[in-house]
N, C-alpha and C positions, 0 to 999 in steps of 0.2 A: 920910522922904526919899522924894520922888515917883519913881516907877518909870520909867526911861528905856526907852521902846519900841524905840528904835533899838538900843540893845546888846541886848535882848532877841531881836530880829530876827537879829542878827550871829551871836548864841550859836547859834540854831535852825538857821541857814544852815550854820555851822561842824560841828554835829552831824550835819546831813543828808549833808554831804559826805563826813565821816569814816565814816559808816555805808557809803555808795555805794562807797567806796574798799574797804573792807574786804571787802564782798560780792565785787566783783570780784577782789580778789586771792584769794580762796576759790575761786571758780568758773572763773576764766580761766585759760588754759595758762600755765605758767611760762615765763621769758623764753627760755629757752636752746631750747624747743621752737619757738618762732615764728623764732629765728636759722636762717638757711642752715647745714646740715649739710656743711661744706667741709673737705676737708684735702687738702695739698700737700707737695711736696719739689722742691728745686732741685738742679741741678747746681753743685758748687762751682767758682768761678771757676779756669779754668786746668785743670780737670780733665775726665775723660770718664766718665760713667755714666748713670743714668736719672733723669729729672725726670718728675713726674707730677702730675695733678691729679684729684681726685675730689670728686663731689656726689652726695648722697642727696636724690632728689626728693621732696616731699609727697604725689604721687600716682603712678600708673603710665601709661606712655604706650606706643602701638605705634609703635615707632622703624622708619620704612622707607626713610630715606635718610640718608646721612651727607656732609658737605661738609667738606674741609680747605682753607684760604685761606693760601697762605704768602707773605708780603711779599717782594718782589725788587728794592724800590727800591735796597737795599745790595747788589746782585749776589747769586748764587747759588754762587759758586765754594767759600765756606766751608761749603755745607750737604752733609753725608753723613750721614743721621741715619734711624732708622726710626721712624716714628710708629705706634703702636697705640692704637685706641679701642674699648672694651669697654662694653657696658652689662650691669646686674645683671638676670638674668631671674627665674624662679621661685626656685630656689635656687643658682644660679652664675653666674659671670661670663661673658658671651659676647663673642668679639671680633668687630664688626660691620664692620671695616676694618683694615688693617695694609698701609703703604705705605712704600715706600724714597724718602724725600725729598733728591734730589740734584741737581746741576746737569744730570747726564747723563740723568736722568729727562726732564727739561724738554726738552731738546736733541732727545730722540726724536721730540717732536712735529713737527720740521721746520720750515723757513722757510715764511711765506707766500709763497703763488704772486704774490701782487701786487708782493711785493719785487724780483721778478726780471723785472718788466715795467717797461721804462725810461719809456714814456710815462706809466704811472699813477705813478710815482716822479717824475718832473718836474713833472706837473700839481698833485700834492700839495705839493711843495717850495714851487712857486709860491703856494701857499696857507698858507704856515708850518705845515704838516702832515707827520707821518711816517706811514708806513704803518701802525705800531702805534696812533697815535692816532686814524687814520681808521676802523681796524677796532673800535676801542674805541667810536665814534659810531655804528659801522654795526649795533652789537649793543644799542644803547640806543633809547629812545624818540625820541631826535633823528634817527635815520636818516630817517625820513619827511620832515623838512625840509630836509635837507643840499642836494638838488636845489634845492628852490625857493630857499634862501638863494643859492645861486651865480648862480641866474637874476637875482635882485634885484641882483646885483654886476656884472650884464652878461655872465655865462658863458652861452650857449646850451646848451640840452640837446645839441645834436649835437656840441658840443666836448668834452663829457666823455667822457672814455675808457671806451669798452664794457665793459670789466672792471670799472668802478668801479659803471656802472649797474646791471650784472647783480649785483653785490654788493649793492647798496642794495636791489634789488628782489626777493631772496630767491633766488639762482641756487643751486640744492640742492648744488652740488658746493663751493660756498663757505659753506655753513651750519655752523655749530659747535653748534647744538642740535638737539633732536629735533623731531619734529613738534608736540608738545604745549608747544613752548616753553621746556622745561627743558634744563640742558646734559646732554650725552652722559656716560656713564660714563668713568672715566679722567682724565687730566690735559688742561688746556687753559690758555692764557695769556689774560691781559688785562694792561691796563697798571699796573704795580706789583703783579701777583699771579701766581703759579701756583695754579691751582685743581684740587682731584682731587676728583670726586664719585663714590658708589658707591651704586647702589640695592640694597636687600637682597631676596634672592630671595624669603625669607620673613620678614617684619615680626617683631620682637621686642617682646614686652610687658615692659617694663623700668620699674623704680623707681630708677635711679641710672646715672651714666657716670663712667667712668674713661678718661683718655688718658694715655699715656706715651710719652715720647721717649728713644730711646738714642742717644747718641752724644757730642760735646764740648759745652762751654757755648755757647750761642748769644747773642750780643749783637745787639741789633737791634729792629725792630718787632715788635707782638703778632702772633702767629699766631691766625686765625679759626677755629673749630670750629663747624659747625653740625650739629644733629640735625634731622630733620623726621620727622614721625608721618605716618601714611597719611591719605589723605582720606576723609572721613567726611560722609554726607549730613547736612546742616542744615535748619532750619525753613524756609530760603526756597528751597528746591528745588535748591541748590547743593551744593558740597563744600567742607568747612571741616578745615584742619589746623594744627598748631601747629608751631613752631619754637624750638628752645633753642639760643642762639648765644652762643658763649663766644670773648672776646678774651684771649689769654693769652700773655704775655711770659715764655719760659723762662728 
């Protein structure tokens, strides 16, 4: 019977694939090492307790800043919780921020001065904007285009309330960020969110994060927790940093 070289080729390929798979299985890391090391606990519905989330990282990072973003689209009257964020240092967990999350904490920020200016409120209402929406745009890259956009709609610059012009052009009293463009420490609000930022006096070299929430069950959108590393010089002559961002529904 003549030898079928197609079958021979197929057999050789199968043997090579089997040998390669065996080598990878022997030399590669096991699957559980590749999977993220995460653990969590939730509060039972209708009860009060502590929910927590923990992740062990594959490396170690110099954590220099923590930001907590609490959704407020559904209101904040149900919030009366204490959030603790810890990172794992050389041999112990270190608390990097601990905040009381409540409606009262947000109210301490006070009303925007623009809300008490009838001329500003009327001008914005005529353009289907609230003060909060305007301030959101004023904090975004779109701020530079607002005056130009109104001019194309027939609104002369001199007809824009002076308080709005000062806000758009960087009045120091209206600023909600520091000179380097990052949010100031403490609470500030934006549309749909209350945001708490805390910069660490001394960065912590850490290999894991754990955040826990004490209080009643929370029903609603996911909280966002961001850890930022300190900036380090890069090959391009600038500064590079990392962000670890978590979206967690308690």
